[in-house]
VEXKE-354865 format. One line per 3 residues: number of its first residue (from 1); their letters; for each residue z, y, x of C-alpha. Coordinates in Angstrom, 3 decimals. Layout:
<atoms>
NUM = A = Z Y X; ...
</atoms>
This chain:
<atoms>
1 = MGK = 6.047 2.311 -25.604; 3.499 1.329 -22.912; 2.895 -2.392 -22.342
4 = LLE = 3.941 -2.114 -18.708; 7.429 -0.756 -19.878; 7.621 -3.596 -22.512
7 = IFN = 6.865 -6.282 -19.823; 9.403 -4.652 -17.436; 12.122 -4.692 -20.124
10 = YLD = 11.372 -8.264 -21.085; 11.498 -9.345 -17.367; 14.686 -7.382 -16.660
13 = YRK = 16.367 -8.937 -19.654; 15.552 -12.412 -18.423; 16.265 -12.011 -14.720
16 = NSG = 19.788 -13.468 -14.763; 18.383 -16.677 -16.450; 15.761 -17.310 -13.598
19 = KTD = 16.098 -19.568 -10.675; 15.059 -18.948 -7.094; 12.468 -21.626 -7.306
22 = YAV = 9.213 -19.537 -7.610; 7.127 -19.523 -4.437; 4.894 -16.513 -3.409
25 = PKR = 2.895 -15.977 -0.262; 4.474 -13.786 2.532; 1.694 -11.229 2.030
28 = WMP = 2.786 -10.580 -1.593; 6.342 -9.850 -0.594; 6.950 -6.009 -0.549
31 = ENY = 8.437 -4.455 2.536; 12.330 -4.212 2.317; 12.400 -6.491 -0.683
34 = IGD = 15.952 -6.630 -1.940; 16.611 -9.796 -4.026; 17.343 -13.515 -3.907
37 = VKL = 14.902 -15.050 -1.444; 14.831 -18.566 0.166; 12.491 -19.385 2.964
40 = KGR = 11.085 -22.876 3.100; 8.324 -23.490 5.588; 5.787 -20.708 4.959
43 = KFF = 6.750 -20.017 1.491; 9.126 -17.367 0.102; 11.034 -18.629 -3.020
46 = VNP = 12.223 -15.973 -5.470; 13.639 -15.607 -8.919; 10.372 -14.734 -10.668
49 = YEY = 11.946 -12.401 -13.320; 13.885 -10.581 -10.712; 10.797 -10.504 -8.340
52 = YTK = 8.458 -8.897 -10.879; 11.171 -6.574 -12.260; 11.836 -5.146 -8.781
55 = IIR = 8.105 -4.763 -7.922; 7.417 -2.766 -11.070; 10.555 -0.665 -10.569
58 = SMS = 9.425 0.146 -7.025; 6.065 1.429 -8.273; 7.533 4.697 -9.787
61 = SEE = 10.451 6.107 -11.630; 11.550 4.537 -14.813; 10.549 7.778 -16.562
64 = NIQ = 6.985 7.505 -15.193; 6.864 3.825 -16.327; 8.083 4.901 -19.779
67 = NCL = 5.357 7.548 -20.047; 2.452 5.180 -19.058; -0.517 5.957 -21.127
70 = SSS = -3.853 3.925 -21.565; -5.968 6.577 -20.230; -8.234 6.691 -17.133
73 = LSS = -6.575 7.891 -13.856; -9.017 10.998 -13.869; -8.015 11.877 -17.430
76 = LKG = -4.326 11.759 -16.283; -5.234 14.022 -13.344; -7.425 16.373 -15.288
79 = EKD = -10.543 15.423 -13.282; -13.945 15.932 -14.912; -16.410 14.080 -12.537
82 = SSW = -16.862 10.853 -10.550; -16.707 12.355 -7.006; -13.597 10.108 -6.453
85 = LKK = -15.892 7.142 -5.937; -17.191 8.433 -2.574; -13.770 8.472 -1.066
88 = SVI = -12.698 5.037 -2.268; -11.505 1.887 -0.706; -12.301 -0.952 -3.250
91 = YSA = -10.674 -4.383 -3.539; -12.995 -6.746 -5.289; -10.979 -9.540 -6.982
94 = HVR = -11.545 -12.536 -9.272; -8.177 -12.744 -11.234; -8.268 -16.412 -11.537
97 = MTG = -8.687 -16.927 -7.789; -7.075 -13.841 -6.240; -3.726 -14.195 -8.137
100 = AYI = -3.603 -17.987 -7.585; -0.931 -19.649 -5.619; 1.047 -22.990 -5.566
103 = HSE = 4.443 -21.768 -6.741; 6.277 -25.190 -6.299; 7.320 -26.974 -3.145
106 = KEL = 4.354 -29.416 -3.634; 1.074 -29.021 -1.851; -1.382 -29.794 -4.653
109 = FKP = -2.609 -26.999 -6.895; -2.307 -27.332 -10.761; -3.418 -24.690 -13.186
112 = VDE = 0.138 -24.918 -14.672; 2.739 -26.942 -12.696; 5.666 -29.108 -13.707
115 = LGY = 8.001 -26.184 -13.998; 5.612 -24.315 -16.336; 4.461 -21.732 -13.887
118 = RES = 0.952 -20.870 -14.013; -0.547 -21.294 -10.629; -3.975 -19.881 -11.420
121 = GTF = -4.367 -16.126 -11.411; -2.681 -13.895 -14.004; -2.473 -10.186 -14.612
124 = LKM = 1.193 -10.241 -14.002; 0.585 -11.616 -10.616; -2.200 -9.041 -10.028
127 = IAM = 0.534 -6.367 -10.679; 2.724 -7.902 -7.959; -0.266 -7.679 -5.613
130 = LPY = -0.617 -3.886 -5.846; 1.904 -2.823 -3.168; 0.054 -5.344 -0.882
133 = LKR = -3.266 -3.660 -1.665; -1.807 -0.225 -1.170; -1.214 -1.251 2.604
136 = YNV = -5.045 -1.088 2.998; -5.202 2.279 1.150; -7.006 0.575 -1.662
139 = NCV = -7.553 3.006 -4.509; -9.688 1.073 -6.724; -9.530 -2.518 -7.859
142 = YLL = -12.935 -3.949 -8.930; -12.432 -7.027 -11.143; -15.092 -9.603 -11.959
145 = PVT = -15.527 -10.058 -15.794; -12.048 -10.327 -17.450; -13.642 -10.932 -20.873
148 = QSS = -12.913 -14.236 -22.739; -15.174 -16.858 -20.996; -16.418 -20.188 -22.333
151 = NRF = -15.942 -23.750 -21.150; -19.041 -24.921 -22.820; -21.758 -26.325 -20.444
154 = KKG = -19.289 -25.348 -17.548; -20.680 -25.976 -14.005; -17.346 -27.123 -12.563
157 = EVG = -13.775 -27.518 -13.645; -13.642 -24.302 -15.556; -15.963 -21.809 -17.101
160 = SPY = -17.700 -19.006 -15.149; -16.337 -15.525 -15.803; -19.920 -14.560 -16.436
163 = AVK = -20.304 -16.861 -19.332; -18.811 -14.405 -21.888; -17.625 -15.938 -25.139
166 = DFF = -16.108 -12.712 -26.658; -17.080 -9.223 -25.253; -14.012 -7.614 -26.879
169 = KVD = -11.222 -10.003 -25.885; -9.531 -10.604 -22.429; -9.533 -14.094 -21.115
172 = RDY = -6.475 -15.928 -22.537; -6.073 -17.909 -19.339; -4.881 -14.764 -17.577
175 = HDP = -1.747 -14.722 -19.650; 1.279 -15.601 -17.636; 3.720 -18.303 -19.240
178 = LLG = 6.786 -16.339 -17.726; 6.093 -13.793 -20.431; 6.369 -16.383 -23.094
181 = ENF = 4.746 -15.862 -26.513; 5.818 -12.116 -26.503; 2.713 -10.903 -24.910
184 = SAD = -1.034 -11.763 -24.908; -3.589 -11.444 -22.058; -4.781 -8.302 -23.677
187 = DEF = -1.247 -6.879 -23.426; -0.931 -7.959 -19.730; -4.290 -6.443 -18.844
190 = AAF = -3.130 -3.118 -20.454; 0.086 -3.316 -18.336; -1.943 -4.065 -15.141
193 = VQA = -4.145 -0.954 -15.682; -1.101 1.212 -16.283; 0.563 -0.253 -13.084
196 = CHL = -2.648 0.534 -11.069; -2.599 4.121 -12.356; 1.048 4.541 -11.490
199 = MGI = 0.163 3.697 -7.905; -2.923 5.854 -7.882; -5.349 3.044 -8.011
202 = RVM = -8.323 3.042 -10.384; -9.742 -0.069 -12.265; -13.310 -0.983 -12.401
205 = LDF = -14.697 -4.010 -14.429; -17.934 -6.043 -14.446; -19.810 -6.124 -17.584
208 = VPR = -22.619 -8.546 -18.519; -24.649 -7.254 -21.541; -27.830 -9.064 -20.887
211 = TAA = -26.427 -12.609 -21.179; -23.782 -14.409 -23.029; -22.143 -17.700 -23.246
214 = RDN = -24.105 -20.339 -25.158; -21.406 -20.381 -27.742; -20.803 -16.441 -27.828
217 = KLI = -18.585 -15.440 -30.827; -21.562 -13.152 -32.030; -23.451 -16.187 -33.031
220 = LEH = -21.203 -16.701 -36.029; -21.957 -13.060 -37.245; -25.624 -12.905 -36.067
223 = PEW = -27.371 -16.053 -35.018; -30.704 -14.181 -35.083; -29.447 -12.218 -32.163
226 = FYW = -30.090 -15.304 -29.847; -32.908 -17.736 -29.060; -32.939 -21.362 -30.194
229 = IDT = -34.587 -24.581 -29.166; -34.691 -28.050 -30.860; -31.691 -30.084 -29.703
232 = KEL = -34.102 -32.861 -28.685; -35.488 -30.555 -25.952; -32.113 -29.766 -24.399
235 = SSF = -31.854 -32.470 -21.714; -35.307 -31.887 -20.249; -35.394 -28.169 -20.782
238 = KPP = -36.495 -25.998 -17.736; -38.733 -22.915 -17.203; -42.373 -23.728 -17.110
241 = WID = -44.020 -24.132 -13.680; -47.294 -22.217 -13.316; -49.488 -23.774 -10.741
244 = TLK = -51.961 -20.809 -10.751; -49.269 -18.414 -9.660; -46.948 -18.018 -6.765
247 = FEL = -43.182 -17.111 -6.635; -43.565 -13.719 -8.261; -42.392 -11.466 -11.072
250 = PTM = -44.368 -11.160 -14.384; -46.731 -8.179 -14.336; -49.460 -6.969 -16.581
253 = ENI = -51.946 -8.283 -14.049; -50.657 -11.856 -14.367; -49.629 -11.972 -17.971
256 = ESI = -52.716 -13.630 -19.113; -52.461 -16.338 -16.404; -48.889 -17.007 -17.724
259 = YSN = -49.783 -17.450 -21.309; -53.028 -19.409 -20.668; -51.080 -22.081 -18.724
262 = VSV = -50.653 -25.480 -20.400; -46.996 -25.715 -19.306; -46.266 -22.369 -21.050
265 = KNH = -47.938 -23.534 -24.251; -45.767 -26.537 -24.208; -42.710 -24.488 -23.534
268 = LKK = -43.282 -22.282 -26.448; -43.328 -25.388 -28.828; -39.668 -25.997 -28.060
271 = FRV = -38.290 -23.068 -29.780; -37.058 -22.883 -33.371; -35.884 -20.007 -35.623
274 = DPK = -32.114 -19.409 -35.772; -29.982 -21.468 -38.285; -29.380 -18.669 -40.660
277 = TQS = -33.078 -18.064 -41.088; -33.705 -21.677 -41.435; -31.414 -21.846 -44.518
280 = PEK = -29.343 -18.767 -45.511; -27.335 -20.632 -48.212; -26.528 -23.501 -45.868
283 = WEN = -25.440 -21.053 -43.115; -23.115 -19.256 -45.513; -21.413 -22.397 -46.337
286 = FIK = -21.319 -23.343 -42.603; -19.561 -20.100 -41.671; -16.872 -20.614 -44.321
289 = ANI = -16.093 -23.979 -42.873; -16.269 -22.974 -39.256; -15.154 -19.320 -38.907
292 = DND = -12.142 -20.463 -36.878; -13.647 -23.395 -35.202; -13.774 -22.809 -31.473
295 = NFL = -16.359 -25.612 -31.102; -18.711 -24.245 -33.772; -21.673 -24.759 -31.547
298 = DEI = -21.338 -28.512 -31.782; -21.382 -28.360 -35.573; -24.508 -26.145 -35.448
301 = MKE = -26.314 -28.846 -33.465; -25.330 -31.523 -35.915; -26.172 -29.573 -39.132
304 = FKV = -29.213 -27.534 -37.950; -30.556 -29.529 -35.120; -30.861 -26.468 -32.777
307 = ITV = -29.082 -25.084 -29.934; -29.057 -21.815 -27.899; -31.527 -21.880 -25.034
310 = PGF = -30.207 -22.001 -21.279; -30.875 -18.885 -19.212; -33.153 -18.860 -16.303
313 = SDW = -34.637 -16.443 -13.674; -37.186 -13.837 -14.468; -39.165 -14.882 -11.385
316 = IND = -42.136 -17.185 -11.955; -41.833 -20.485 -10.168; -38.214 -19.846 -9.048
319 = PQP = -36.779 -23.138 -7.719; -33.287 -22.454 -8.858; -32.064 -24.564 -11.822
322 = TWD = -31.446 -23.279 -15.318; -28.332 -21.229 -16.016; -26.851 -23.905 -18.317
325 = DVT = -23.700 -21.929 -19.223; -25.387 -18.717 -20.462; -28.099 -17.604 -22.805
328 = FSR = -29.966 -14.458 -23.428; -29.427 -11.907 -26.127; -32.470 -11.078 -28.247
331 = LYL = -32.953 -7.386 -27.499; -36.080 -7.084 -29.589; -36.808 -8.550 -32.980
334 = SHP = -40.488 -8.771 -32.157; -42.287 -10.515 -29.284; -43.166 -8.456 -26.060
337 = SAA = -46.103 -6.203 -27.065; -48.060 -7.303 -24.023; -47.911 -10.930 -25.115
340 = KKF = -48.595 -10.784 -28.925; -52.287 -11.415 -28.518; -51.544 -14.733 -26.760
343 = LDP = -49.167 -16.020 -29.500; -49.577 -18.023 -32.682; -48.617 -15.846 -35.719
346 = DQP = -45.707 -18.199 -36.617; -44.310 -18.468 -33.041; -40.428 -18.428 -33.246
349 = PYV = -38.441 -16.080 -30.975; -38.731 -17.411 -27.382; -37.577 -16.832 -23.852
352 = LFD = -40.087 -16.536 -20.994; -40.194 -14.572 -17.751; -41.564 -11.416 -19.513
355 = VVK = -39.020 -11.589 -22.319; -36.259 -11.834 -19.691; -37.768 -8.771 -17.848
358 = ASN = -37.445 -6.641 -21.008; -37.314 -3.457 -18.933; -41.014 -3.949 -18.122
361 = FPG = -42.112 -5.932 -21.326; -40.485 -4.289 -24.357; -41.182 -5.357 -27.880
364 = ETK = -42.109 -3.058 -30.805; -38.865 -3.549 -32.895; -35.698 -3.124 -31.010
367 = NEE = -32.627 -4.981 -32.302; -30.736 -1.680 -33.037; -27.650 -3.195 -34.343
370 = LWE = -27.190 -5.401 -31.203; -27.976 -2.391 -28.957; -25.165 -0.507 -30.538
373 = KLS = -22.810 -3.475 -30.157; -23.595 -3.796 -26.399; -23.346 -0.026 -25.804
376 = DIM = -19.929 -0.113 -27.333; -18.413 -2.558 -24.964; -17.552 -0.134 -22.109
379 = PFY = -16.102 2.530 -24.461; -13.962 -0.074 -26.003; -12.338 -0.967 -22.732
382 = QTK = -12.167 2.785 -21.839; -10.439 3.766 -25.071; -8.153 0.790 -25.357
385 = YGI = -7.097 0.306 -21.658; -8.185 3.421 -19.856; -10.440 1.769 -17.230
388 = DGA = -12.100 4.003 -14.708; -15.442 2.494 -13.976; -17.831 -0.499 -14.337
391 = RLD = -20.624 -2.449 -12.678; -23.488 -3.244 -15.073; -24.705 -6.732 -14.483
394 = MGH = -28.555 -7.076 -14.728; -28.931 -3.573 -15.930; -32.350 -3.439 -14.145
397 = ALP = -33.627 -6.002 -16.569; -32.544 -4.179 -19.708; -34.892 -1.937 -21.711
400 = KEL = -34.648 1.562 -20.135; -33.526 3.127 -23.392; -30.601 0.670 -23.832
403 = EHR = -29.651 0.944 -20.191; -29.432 4.829 -20.511; -27.549 4.341 -23.815
406 = IIQ = -24.901 2.083 -22.244; -24.330 4.478 -19.327; -24.396 7.650 -21.533
409 = KAK = -21.818 6.359 -24.083; -19.452 5.529 -21.188; -19.999 9.032 -19.734
412 = DTD = -19.446 10.703 -23.033; -16.238 8.791 -23.333; -14.965 9.902 -19.932
415 = PSF = -17.100 12.064 -17.682; -15.331 10.697 -14.614; -16.164 7.125 -15.457
418 = VVI = -18.431 5.559 -12.750; -21.158 3.047 -13.376; -22.477 0.874 -10.508
421 = AEE = -26.086 -0.436 -10.557; -26.717 -4.038 -9.539; -29.494 -2.885 -7.235
424 = LSM = -29.744 -5.060 -4.125; -32.893 -3.191 -2.927; -32.089 -0.027 -1.094
427 = DNH = -35.484 1.455 -2.152; -34.202 1.655 -5.725; -31.646 4.224 -5.119
430 = KKA = -33.667 7.023 -6.712; -34.451 5.132 -9.733; -30.755 4.277 -10.123
433 = KES = -29.885 7.837 -9.856; -32.469 8.823 -12.564; -30.935 6.175 -14.854
436 = GYD = -27.534 7.748 -14.624; -25.795 5.453 -12.184; -23.189 6.702 -9.642
439 = AIL = -23.766 4.083 -6.999; -25.669 0.940 -6.075; -24.390 -2.451 -4.889
442 = GNS = -26.984 -2.338 -2.077; -27.685 -4.925 0.604; -25.033 -4.351 3.399
445 = WWT = -23.854 -7.846 2.746; -27.333 -9.028 3.854; -27.834 -6.582 6.791
448 = MPR = -24.490 -6.727 8.387; -24.698 -10.498 9.402; -28.076 -9.790 10.912
451 = YRQ = -26.524 -7.304 13.268; -28.402 -8.403 16.350; -31.634 -9.462 14.665
454 = RTN = -34.775 -7.585 15.368; -38.073 -7.547 13.551; -41.248 -5.473 13.332
457 = DAP = -39.628 -3.457 10.507; -36.648 -2.947 12.622; -37.487 -3.054 16.273
460 = KGW = -34.014 -1.662 17.375; -32.230 -4.074 15.136; -31.337 -4.289 11.453
463 = MKK = -27.871 -2.891 11.983; -29.046 0.250 13.769; -31.817 0.862 11.141
466 = FIS = -29.436 0.346 8.355; -26.764 2.781 9.789; -29.145 5.404 11.216
469 = ELM = -32.085 5.499 8.709; -31.318 3.722 5.315; -27.698 4.628 4.453
472 = PNL = -27.736 8.401 5.379; -30.798 9.049 3.299; -29.597 7.525 0.002
475 = ELP = -29.418 9.701 -2.966; -26.571 7.538 -4.297; -23.717 5.866 -2.246
478 = AFA = -23.798 2.034 -1.824; -21.215 -0.618 -1.431; -20.399 -1.097 2.284
481 = TSE = -19.295 -4.721 2.720; -20.225 -7.749 4.868; -19.720 -10.214 1.971
484 = TPD = -19.689 -10.212 -1.851; -18.577 -12.880 -4.370; -22.093 -14.303 -4.419
487 = SPR = -22.752 -14.356 -0.677; -21.470 -16.437 2.310; -18.106 -15.186 3.674
490 = AVT = -18.248 -12.949 6.742; -16.219 -15.192 8.891; -18.806 -17.928 8.501
493 = REG = -21.546 -15.754 9.907; -22.689 -15.491 13.556; -19.750 -14.096 15.442
496 = GEN = -17.063 -15.420 13.102; -13.804 -13.576 13.224; -15.190 -11.006 15.657
499 = FSK = -18.006 -10.248 13.414; -15.574 -9.842 10.359; -13.395 -7.268 12.392
502 = LSA = -16.443 -5.372 13.640; -17.949 -5.096 10.271; -14.647 -3.928 8.734
505 = VLN = -14.695 -0.936 11.146; -18.489 -0.134 10.320; -17.897 -0.382 6.683
508 = TFM = -15.049 2.010 6.812; -17.138 4.739 8.484; -20.505 3.892 6.916
511 = PNG = -22.557 7.076 5.856; -22.942 7.061 2.157; -20.820 3.920 2.078
514 = ITV = -18.118 2.807 -0.395; -15.844 0.578 1.591; -15.243 -2.708 -0.299
517 = INS = -12.922 -5.504 0.600; -13.955 -8.817 -1.010; -10.769 -10.790 -1.904
520 = GYE = -10.041 -13.178 0.841; -12.005 -11.334 3.554; -8.770 -9.977 4.997
523 = IFE = -7.407 -13.623 5.718; -10.672 -14.947 6.896; -11.272 -17.088 3.815
526 = AQP = -14.317 -19.308 4.593; -15.215 -20.828 1.282; -17.715 -18.821 -0.720
529 = MNT = -16.899 -17.958 -4.354; -20.421 -18.590 -5.442; -23.767 -19.531 -3.676
532 = GLD = -25.991 -17.019 -5.380; -27.171 -14.911 -2.500; -28.411 -15.700 1.040
535 = FDN = -27.924 -19.446 0.897; -30.750 -21.834 1.902; -29.506 -24.959 0.281
538 = PQE = -26.523 -23.873 -2.128; -25.710 -27.413 -3.298; -25.183 -28.676 0.299
541 = QRF = -23.805 -25.503 1.926; -20.811 -25.310 -0.429; -19.445 -28.299 1.476
544 = QFL = -19.854 -26.748 5.004; -17.034 -24.293 5.218; -13.793 -26.299 4.712
547 = PPV = -12.711 -29.663 6.091; -13.047 -32.679 3.638; -9.164 -33.002 3.632
550 = DQF = -8.770 -29.585 2.037; -8.042 -29.769 -1.664; -10.593 -26.977 -2.171
553 = YGK = -13.356 -28.676 -0.265; -16.642 -27.818 -1.871; -15.197 -25.868 -4.729
556 = LAF = -16.506 -22.453 -5.935; -14.078 -20.031 -7.505; -16.709 -18.976 -10.052
559 = FDW = -16.597 -22.490 -11.483; -13.536 -24.221 -10.209; -9.836 -23.838 -9.892
562 = YCL = -9.440 -22.200 -6.496; -6.537 -20.660 -4.451; -7.092 -18.597 -1.426
565 = HWD = -5.534 -19.854 1.800; -2.895 -17.175 1.690; -0.604 -18.868 4.245
568 = TDH = -3.107 -18.927 7.110; -2.271 -17.646 10.494; -5.629 -16.044 11.102
571 = HMV = -6.214 -12.702 9.424; -7.009 -9.142 10.050; -4.463 -7.611 7.846
574 = KLL = -3.193 -5.109 10.509; -6.723 -3.907 11.205; -7.541 -3.184 7.579
577 = QLL = -4.177 -1.409 7.316; -5.074 0.840 10.196; -8.516 1.358 8.945
580 = GQT = -7.222 2.264 5.494; -4.756 4.845 7.034; -7.533 6.383 9.239
583 = KER = -9.912 6.672 6.306; -7.196 8.450 4.327; -6.957 11.035 7.176
586 = VKE = -10.664 11.756 7.327; -11.844 10.900 3.758; -13.124 14.459 3.076
589 = LIA = -15.103 14.539 6.320; -16.796 11.152 5.751; -17.504 11.621 2.033
592 = DPK = -20.348 14.022 3.005; -23.232 12.320 4.822; -24.495 15.551 6.142
595 = NFR = -21.543 15.372 8.565; -22.864 12.150 10.162; -24.737 11.764 13.477
598 = FLD = -26.109 8.472 14.937; -26.241 8.316 18.763; -28.313 5.488 20.215
601 = YGE = -27.063 3.904 23.402; -29.605 1.170 24.270; -30.328 -2.309 22.926
604 = EAF = -26.875 -3.231 21.552; -24.693 -0.111 21.595; -24.445 3.059 19.496
607 = VMF = -22.126 5.773 18.282; -21.195 6.710 14.844; -20.255 10.501 15.074
610 = WWE = -18.698 12.556 12.188; -18.141 16.268 12.718; -17.637 19.240 10.393
613 = GKT = -16.255 21.868 12.729; -12.543 21.118 12.609; -12.274 17.239 12.212
616 = GVV = -14.244 14.557 14.004; -14.530 10.860 14.135; -16.257 9.093 17.052
619 = VPV = -16.973 5.321 16.682; -18.472 3.747 19.811; -19.943 0.317 18.898
622 = NLN = -20.788 -2.598 21.284; -22.832 -5.398 19.430; -23.083 -7.575 22.588
625 = PTN = -21.039 -10.772 22.081; -20.415 -11.307 25.829; -20.496 -8.209 27.756
628 = PYY = -18.350 -4.880 27.569; -20.211 -1.625 27.412; -19.265 1.680 29.083
631 = FEV = -19.859 4.789 27.029; -20.199 8.298 28.151; -20.507 10.304 24.947
634 = DIG = -21.647 13.861 25.455; -19.956 15.417 22.545; -20.000 18.908 23.704
637 = YFT = -17.375 21.368 25.283; -17.261 23.527 22.164; -16.653 20.687 19.838
640 = WRG = -13.551 19.586 21.760; -12.257 22.875 23.019; -8.834 23.782 21.410
643 = YHN = -8.539 20.244 19.791; -5.879 18.504 21.710; -4.985 15.720 19.000
646 = IDT = -7.438 13.167 20.199; -6.242 9.695 19.426; -7.532 6.078 19.108
649 = ALE = -6.847 4.964 15.552; -7.033 1.286 16.358; -5.105 1.357 19.587
652 = NYR = -2.384 -0.919 18.177; -5.000 -3.549 17.294; -7.322 -3.768 20.241
655 = RGE = -7.692 -6.752 22.583; -6.870 -6.309 26.182; -6.022 -3.075 27.999
658 = SHW = -7.211 0.348 26.973; -8.661 3.103 28.911; -10.352 6.202 27.733
661 = EVH = -10.543 9.982 28.789; -12.216 13.106 27.795; -13.530 15.200 30.651
664 = DGK = -16.021 18.153 30.671; -16.895 17.608 27.011; -17.588 13.902 27.584
667 = LRV = -15.666 10.822 26.109; -15.599 8.061 28.567; -14.542 4.724 27.303
670 = TVN = -15.340 1.020 27.821; -15.774 -1.035 24.611; -15.170 -4.771 24.677
673 = PSE = -17.815 -7.317 23.463; -18.406 -7.306 19.632; -15.925 -4.434 19.271
676 = ARV = -15.778 -0.961 17.943; -13.292 1.859 18.950; -12.407 4.789 16.685
679 = FIV = -11.340 8.166 17.985; -10.056 11.001 15.720; -10.170 14.694 16.563
682 = S = -8.010 16.919 14.528
</atoms>
């Protein structure tokens, strides 16, 4: 029996004992919901057991629910390649934030409220959101890490999802108390994947093999797989500042300057051998006493006077602080080969810029057992849960052989499985393809907000260069999105809500683009989830987007309890629904960048034109924020002859009156400021 069916049966059995006291946002309410509902203010109160039972029942027949298997959707469909990715609309979610809501009548958020309802996100609530996501034609959900995270050295109220304590366990905080002790978070994640597959939605996860929580469970098995410093050095620890160099990456040319620097020499003295190597017998006794102790790192500090080293950037003289909640895995049992001549013979394993950049500075002896463990993570989730894809965090910093091994093992398990490269530079698309990736993250999140900016590199503007030159010529598709979990929110950029709407249209029809909706984008959420990318002053800017009276003022979903402002009046739900419906109509056409043409119409106007002989999409775009633009698009008589079904896909969403016509092979239309129109020919 599949986990989804088990959960369905449990909820169905309990539904008569539930009360209509469980609030959910209007957006989570399925259309034509039949069940007990009470409306109080903006909140819909339901019987939670009845609510979840009816949603699961609405997904498919009971027979299909009964036959749910933990296999990838492609396996269930008999598909053998990853071509599905190019036609995807992806919804990027952080379970703890995306599935959060205040379920009581009160206004203050609590992770678990007085009635015992978990207000932070759970997989059960993510299941309930699937009909909502389907309205946008979402066919892939991309989740930030769901692995068990650590609260040790946390940066806020709760641990970061990227501080992984156990690579092979799902975070227990994602368990929903509505399911009592009958199910674990692992069971509920299995049910979530099965529910997604029932609705034709794939599941992609984020994996972080290069770093781990400072108290990762593997330490108990293999402390020698990590780097250690003297506990006395912890309070003052930071990467060395090298005054002879600039803000730059380590290279073979500057390696001698790095190791000859006095601050680096002092840095190296802070490291110690791991506790097992210190005293094997003492370590054996320690393990016997602490094998089930969740706070074992504290005991290591007391008994062995060492602690795992905080992580930091591989860039020299990077001003950002240490990453106190994560540490690096020791990928080589020997020092970097290029650095050996600069080191004392008895130098303990250490972390420095070149060590972090293991892709360029390998050692002679690879940590084979660790490599096998890391390359088994994706196949574990593929085999146990049937996930469909993954993003490989910091894959570019891994040794090439390990990077290839991780990707190949996943592909051997399922040839349709996709792996996304964390490549922000568009220039690295060829390298990513050679490494076996299916797509890159890219930098649309950086380019989109600079849609009117011109430089010597982009005299016609960054937006035009991006759409006309960069994206069409990629050898791999890239994420098309105007915000990521690490960047500022789109609505806080120049143009605000109008920019968010405009970028939604462009990202739907971007050549070589994989449309991505970052959770909260659809309701104009202003508060960033993290301040890792494109922030000038992260510590101050986190307080700029919400009013001080907001209970989530200054909070970041990566490190704090956070609930999206689901009840807001401002949103672009209807627009994204129309765009999703339109993309479904023309997905085969726009999956092939060879069908794309870019037509330039002066300083701040252009047309995105797709055509393959039978179907066409014409997208006139006006970047000017104050003046309308009149387009006369010469599409050609033969293109349009015989095709009478010409319609405007976004007509029900546009501002103001609409007028357009096709005459003598020309489309004539006026486009409002900061707006795009979409015309379909079929």
